[in-house]
C-alpha positions in Angstrom: 96.7 -2.6 -129.8 96.7 -3.8 -126.3 99.9 -1.8 -125.7 98.5 1.4 -127.1 95.3 1.0 -124.8 97.7 0.5 -121.9 99.8 3.6 -122.8 96.5 5.5 -123.1 95.3 4.3 -119.7 98.5 5.1 -118.1 98.7 8.6 -119.6 95.2 9.4 -118.3 95.9 8.4 -114.9 99.1 10.6 -114.8 97.0 13.5 -116.2 94.3 12.8 -113.5 96.9 12.4 -110.7 98.6 15.7 -111.5 95.2 17.5 -111.9 93.9 16.1 -108.6 97.1 16.9 -106.8 96.7 20.7 -107.5 95.1 23.1 -105.2 92.9 26.1 -106.1 92.8 29.1 -103.9 89.5 30.9 -103.9 88.9 34.4 -102.8 87.6 33.3 -99.4 90.6 31.2 -98.9 92.8 34.3 -98.6 93.1 34.9 -94.9 90.9 38.0 -94.1 89.5 37.6 -90.7 90.5 40.2 -88.2 92.7 38.9 -85.6 94.6 36.4 -87.7 98.3 37.0 -87.5 101.6 35.5 -88.8 105.2 35.5 -87.6 107.8 34.7 -90.3 111.5 34.3 -90.1 114.1 35.8 -92.5 117.5 34.4 -93.4 119.8 36.1 -95.8 122.3 34.7 -98.3 121.1 31.0 -98.2 121.2 28.0 -100.5 117.9 26.8 -101.9 116.6 24.0 -104.1 113.5 25.5 -106.2 112.9 22.4 -108.2 111.4 22.6 -111.6 107.9 23.8 -113.0 104.9 21.5 -113.0 104.1 18.9 -110.5 103.3 17.6 -108.1 106.8 17.9 -106.4 108.1 18.4 -103.1 110.1 21.3 -101.7 112.1 21.0 -98.5 113.0 24.3 -96.8 113.9 22.6 -93.4 117.8 22.7 -93.6 118.4 26.3 -93.8 119.4 28.0 -90.5 117.0 30.4 -89.0 117.7 34.0 -89.3 118.0 36.9 -86.8 115.1 38.9 -88.2 111.5 38.1 -87.6 108.5 39.9 -89.2 105.0 40.1 -87.8 101.7 40.6 -89.8 98.2 40.8 -88.4 94.9 41.6 -89.8 93.0 44.5 -88.3 89.6 46.1 -88.5 89.7 48.6 -91.4 87.5 51.2 -89.6 90.3 51.3 -86.7 93.0 51.9 -89.1 94.8 55.3 -89.6 94.4 55.7 -93.3 90.9 54.3 -93.9 89.6 57.8 -94.8 92.1 57.9 -97.7 91.2 54.5 -99.0 87.6 53.9 -98.0 87.2 51.0 -100.2 89.6 49.0 -98.4 88.0 45.9 -96.5 91.2 44.1 -95.7 94.1 45.7 -93.8 97.4 44.2 -92.7 99.4 45.7 -89.7 103.1 45.1 -89.4 104.5 46.6 -86.0 108.0 47.2 -84.9 109.4 49.1 -82.1 109.2 52.6 -83.7 107.0 52.0 -86.8 103.7 50.5 -87.6 103.0 49.9 -91.2 99.5 49.3 -92.7 98.8 47.8 -96.1 95.4 48.2 -97.6 93.5 45.9 -100.0 90.1 45.4 -101.5 89.1 41.7 -101.6 86.2 40.5 -103.6 85.2 37.3 -105.4 87.3 38.1 -108.5 90.3 40.1 -107.3 92.5 41.0 -104.5 93.3 44.7 -105.2 96.4 46.4 -103.5 95.4 50.1 -102.7 98.3 51.5 -100.8 100.1 51.5 -97.5 101.0 54.1 -94.7 103.2 54.1 -91.6 102.7 55.5 -88.1 106.2 56.4 -86.9 108.0 58.1 -84.0 110.4 59.6 -86.7 108.7 60.1 -90.2 105.0 58.9 -90.9 104.3 58.2 -94.5 101.2 57.5 -96.8 101.5 56.0 -100.3 98.4 55.5 -102.6 99.2 53.1 -105.3 98.5 54.7 -108.6 98.0 52.6 -110.6 96.8 49.7 -108.3 97.5 46.0 -108.9 94.8 43.4 -109.0 95.4 39.7 -108.3 92.9 37.6 -110.1 90.8 34.9 -108.1 90.8 32.0 -108.1 94.6 31.4 -108.0 95.4 28.0 -109.7 98.3 26.3 -111.5 98.8 27.6 -115.0 97.5 30.9 -114.5 99.5 34.3 -115.0 99.1 38.0 -115.0 101.1 41.0 -115.7 101.3 43.7 -112.9 102.2 47.4 -112.7 101.7 49.4 -109.6 103.6 52.5 -108.1 103.4 55.4 -105.9 104.8 59.1 -105.6 106.7 60.4 -102.7 106.7 64.1 -102.6 110.0 65.8 -101.1 108.9 69.6 -101.9 106.8 71.3 -104.5 108.2 69.9 -108.0 110.7 67.8 -106.3 109.6 64.1 -105.9 110.2 60.5 -106.5 108.2 58.0 -108.5 108.4 54.1 -107.7 106.9 51.5 -109.8 106.8 47.7 -109.6 106.1 45.8 -112.9 106.4 42.4 -114.4 104.7 39.2 -114.7 103.5 36.4 -112.2 103.2 32.9 -113.2 101.6 30.1 -111.2 104.1 27.5 -112.6 104.2 24.6 -110.2 102.6 22.8 -107.3 103.1 20.3 -104.8 104.1 19.8 -101.1 106.2 22.3 -99.0 108.1 21.1 -95.8 109.4 23.8 -93.5 110.0 23.5 -89.7 106.6 24.8 -88.8 104.8 22.1 -90.8 104.0 20.6 -94.2 101.5 22.2 -96.7 100.1 21.8 -100.3 101.1 24.8 -102.1 101.0 26.5 -105.4 104.2 28.1 -106.4 104.4 31.6 -107.9 107.3 32.9 -110.1 107.5 36.7 -110.2 109.7 38.6 -112.4 109.7 41.8 -110.5 111.4 45.1 -111.9 111.7 48.0 -109.4 111.9 51.3 -111.1 112.8 54.7 -109.5 112.4 58.0 -111.3 113.8 61.1 -109.5 112.2 64.7 -110.3 113.7 68.0 -109.9 111.6 70.9 -110.7 109.3 68.4 -112.4 112.1 67.4 -114.6 113.4 63.8 -114.4 117.1 63.7 -113.5 117.7 60.1 -112.4 116.2 56.7 -113.5 117.2 53.3 -112.1 115.8 49.7 -112.3 116.5 46.5 -110.7 115.1 43.1 -111.4 114.4 40.2 -109.2 113.1 36.7 -109.7 111.1 35.8 -106.7 109.1 32.7 -105.6 106.0 32.4 -103.2 104.6 29.1 -102.1 101.0 30.0 -101.2 98.7 27.6 -99.3 94.9 27.7 -98.7 94.0 29.7 -95.7 97.6 30.5 -94.9 98.8 32.8 -97.7 102.6 32.5 -98.4 104.2 30.1 -96.3 107.6 30.4 -98.0 108.9 33.4 -100.0 112.4 33.3 -101.8 114.0 36.4 -103.1 116.8 36.4 -105.7 119.9 38.6 -105.8 119.3 41.9 -107.9 119.3 41.3 -111.5 119.3 37.5 -111.3 118.7 35.7 -114.7 118.6 32.1 -113.7 115.1 31.1 -112.8 116.6 27.8 -110.9 119.2 30.0 -108.9 120.6 28.1 -106.0 121.8 31.0 -104.0 119.0 33.3 -102.7 119.2 36.7 -101.3 116.3 36.2 -98.8 114.4 33.1 -97.6 111.4 33.8 -95.5 109.5 31.0 -93.7 106.3 31.0 -91.6 107.1 30.3 -88.1 103.7 30.8 -86.4 100.2 31.3 -87.7 97.0 31.8 -85.5 93.5 33.0 -86.0 93.9 35.1 -82.8 93.5 34.4 -79.1 90.2 36.0 -78.8 87.8 33.7 -77.0 83.9 33.5 -77.3 82.3 36.0 -75.2 85.5 38.2 -74.9 85.5 41.8 -76.2 86.0 41.5 -79.9 87.9 44.9 -80.3 90.7 43.9 -78.0 93.7 42.4 -79.7 96.9 41.0 -77.9 99.7 39.5 -79.9 103.5 39.1 -79.7 106.6 39.0 -81.9 108.9 37.2 -82.0 107.2 34.0 -80.8 110.6 32.2 -80.4 113.3 34.6 -78.7 116.3 34.8 -76.8 116.7 38.3 -76.0 113.3 39.7 -75.7 109.8 39.4 -77.1 107.4 42.2 -77.6 103.7 42.0 -76.5 101.4 44.3 -78.1 97.6 44.9 -77.2 95.1 47.5 -78.2 92.2 48.8 -76.1 88.9 50.2 -77.4 88.2 51.9 -74.3 89.7 52.3 -70.7 90.2 49.2 -68.7 92.0 47.9 -65.6 94.8 45.7 -67.1 97.0 43.1 -65.7 99.7 41.5 -67.9 101.6 38.5 -66.4 104.0 35.6 -67.4 103.4 32.0 -66.2 105.5 28.9 -66.5 104.1 25.4 -67.5 102.8 24.9 -64.0 100.8 28.1 -64.2 103.1 29.9 -61.4 103.4 33.5 -62.1 107.0 34.3 -62.9 106.8 37.9 -64.1 104.2 40.7 -63.4 104.7 43.1 -66.3 101.7 45.5 -66.2 99.0 46.3 -63.5 97.2 49.5 -63.8 94.3 51.4 -65.5 95.0 52.2 -69.2 93.0 54.3 -71.7 92.0 53.6 -75.2 94.9 53.0 -77.5 97.8 50.8 -78.6 100.5 49.4 -76.1 103.8 47.6 -76.5 105.5 45.7 -73.4 108.9 43.9 -73.6 109.6 40.9 -71.8 113.3 40.0 -71.4 112.9 36.3 -70.2 113.4 37.3 -66.5 111.5 36.8 -63.3 110.2 39.6 -61.0 113.7 39.6 -59.1 115.4 40.1 -62.5 117.0 36.7 -62.9 117.1 35.1 -66.3 114.8 32.2 -66.7 115.7 28.9 -68.2 114.8 27.8 -71.9 111.2 26.6 -72.1 107.7 27.4 -72.9 105.9 30.2 -71.1 102.5 31.8 -71.1 101.7 35.4 -70.8 98.2 36.4 -69.9 96.5 39.6 -70.5 93.7 40.3 -67.9 91.3 43.2 -69.4 88.5 43.7 -66.8 87.0 40.3 -66.2 88.3 38.8 -69.4 91.6 37.0 -70.0 93.6 36.4 -73.0 96.5 33.8 -73.1 99.2 32.9 -75.6 102.4 31.0 -75.3 106.2 31.8 -76.2 109.2 30.0 -76.5 112.4 31.2 -74.6 115.6 29.7 -75.9 118.9 30.6 -74.1 
C-alpha cells in the first residue's frame, strides 16, 4: 500500500510539473504593437534535432552556421498600408521590405482568432494583391494539445479566363513544449507541427489544365510576445516527422519593440536590415510629412564616422545603404556602430554590428 501511495504521489508530481512547465499564448501575447520588428536569419540544407512530442524538453539550435539570407518584418499602422481599403477589417499588418519589393501581410486579431486576410506587394517591377478566399483562422489561446485544420488560398489572374489558383491546406498540432536555445537567447516555447500541402491549379479559358501538389512537414517554436523564434521547413514531400535534414532553418536574430522614444513623433519609423552585416546594411525610415533630415553613423565613442543624409525630405518611405565605410570611403573595422536619424528636433538611434 505504501508503494502504491508513493507511486501515485510521484505520478501526480510528474503530471503537475509537466503542466506547470507549459506556456499558453493568449491573443494579446501575439506581437501586435506598431513599431515592433524582427530580423531572422535563414540557413538552407542543415541538420536539426527536432526531439519528440510532449515535454518539457530542450531544443538546441545554436550549432548550425548562420545563413546568407536575412528576412525583416515590422508591424505598421494599418491605416498607412497600401491595401487597407481592400481589407478594411485588418487591424494587424506586417511589412517585409527588400531592395525592390515591400510585402504587406494583413490580419484581423481578436480575442478568439488570428485571421489571415491576404497580402500585397509594392514593387518596382510587378505589384500584386492576393485576397485569401477562403481565409484561415488560428484559434486563441494557443496551448499544448490543441490542433486545427486549415485551408486558405488565393487566385492570381493572368488574363480573362486564364488564371492560377493556389491553396494551402493541412493540420497544425501543438505537439510539444519546452526550452529553445538559439544564438540570440533562450525561450520557453510551444512547438507547432504543421502538415502543409501546397496545391496549384492552372486554368486556360476557365478549364483546369494543370494540377500539382507538394507537402511539407514544418515546425514552429513560438514564444509569448515574440511569435516564432525558430522555424524549420522540411524538404518537399517529407514523410518522416522526426527528420534530421531540414531544407530551411530560420532563427530570430533581433527583436525590438521599436526605437521610438517618449515625446517623439509616433508616425516616424526607422529600422534596418540586416542587423549583423559584412557587405552593407539598409536603413529604412518613413516620414509622415516634410522634415529636415540628418542620418549619421557613429562609433562606440560617439564620434561621427559617416554622414549619410542631410537635406529636406517630403512625406514618404526612404532607403539608405551603409557599406561600413567612413566619409573618406575607407572600410571601417569590425565592431558595434550606431546610426542616428535626426528628424527636426527629434533623434532616433539604433545599433548595428559590422563583421569583416
